C-alpha positions in Angstrom: 162.6 157.8 134.8 165.5 160.3 133.2 168.9 159.3 132.2 171.6 160.0 135.0 173.6 163.5 133.3 176.5 165.2 134.3 177.8 169.0 133.7 181.2 169.4 132.1 183.4 171.6 133.4 181.9 174.0 130.8 178.8 173.8 132.0 177.6 171.6 129.1 175.0 168.6 129.9 176.9 165.1 129.6 175.5 161.6 129.7 178.1 159.3 131.2 177.8 155.5 129.0 179.3 152.7 131.5 181.1 149.8 130.1 178.8 146.9 130.1 180.8 144.3 128.1 184.0 143.2 126.4 183.6 140.7 122.9 186.3 138.4 123.6 186.2 137.2 119.8 186.9 140.9 118.7 189.5 141.8 121.8 193.7 141.1 121.0 194.4 141.6 124.7 196.8 144.9 123.5 196.0 146.5 126.5 195.0 149.7 125.3 191.8 150.1 126.9 193.3 148.9 130.6 196.1 151.6 130.8 193.1 154.3 129.6 191.4 153.1 132.4 192.6 154.9 135.7 189.5 153.3 137.9 190.9 149.9 137.8 187.9 148.8 136.1 189.6 145.9 133.3 192.0 143.2 134.1 193.3 140.9 131.7 191.6 137.2 131.4 193.1 134.0 130.0 190.5 132.4 127.2 191.0 129.0 126.1 191.4 129.6 121.7 189.6 126.2 120.7 190.4 126.2 117.4 194.1 126.6 117.9 194.4 124.6 120.8 195.8 127.3 123.4 195.3 130.1 125.4 194.9 133.4 124.6 194.7 136.7 127.0 192.1 139.3 126.6 190.7 142.0 128.9 187.5 141.6 131.0 185.5 144.1 133.3 186.8 143.1 137.0 185.4 145.8 138.7 181.9 147.4 136.6 181.1 149.3 140.1 184.3 151.6 139.2 183.4 152.9 136.1 182.7 156.3 136.3 181.1 156.5 132.1 184.0 158.1 130.2 184.1 155.5 127.7 187.9 156.0 127.4 188.2 152.3 127.3 186.2 152.1 124.2 187.5 155.4 122.2 191.5 154.0 122.6 190.1 150.3 121.5 191.5 149.6 118.1 188.8 146.9 117.4 186.2 148.5 119.1 185.1 145.4 121.4 183.0 147.1 124.2 179.1 147.7 124.9 178.5 150.3 127.1 174.6 151.5 128.8 173.2 154.4 129.9 172.1 154.8 133.7 168.5 155.9 134.5 168.8 158.8 137.4 
C-alpha cells in the first residue's frame, strides 16, 4: 500500500510524519514542542527520577489523533526526543 501524501500550497508532494513517541530520558521538559503544536497533541507529564529521588516534568503525547504530521514538535526540540511514523493511505 502507498504512503499517505498530500500537496503543499505550491503543488509539491508532501508526506506527513506523525509524532509517535517521546523519549523521556532525553526530554528536559522545556515545553518548546508544546508551544509549537497548535493541535494540542502534547502535554506535560511528571515522572519519578529514581536517581535523584525527585519528580521531573517531561512532555508526552496526550492526543495522538489530533496530530496532522507537520513534525513541528520535532523541529523545535533541542534534544531530538521525538520519533515519527508515516501512515499508509
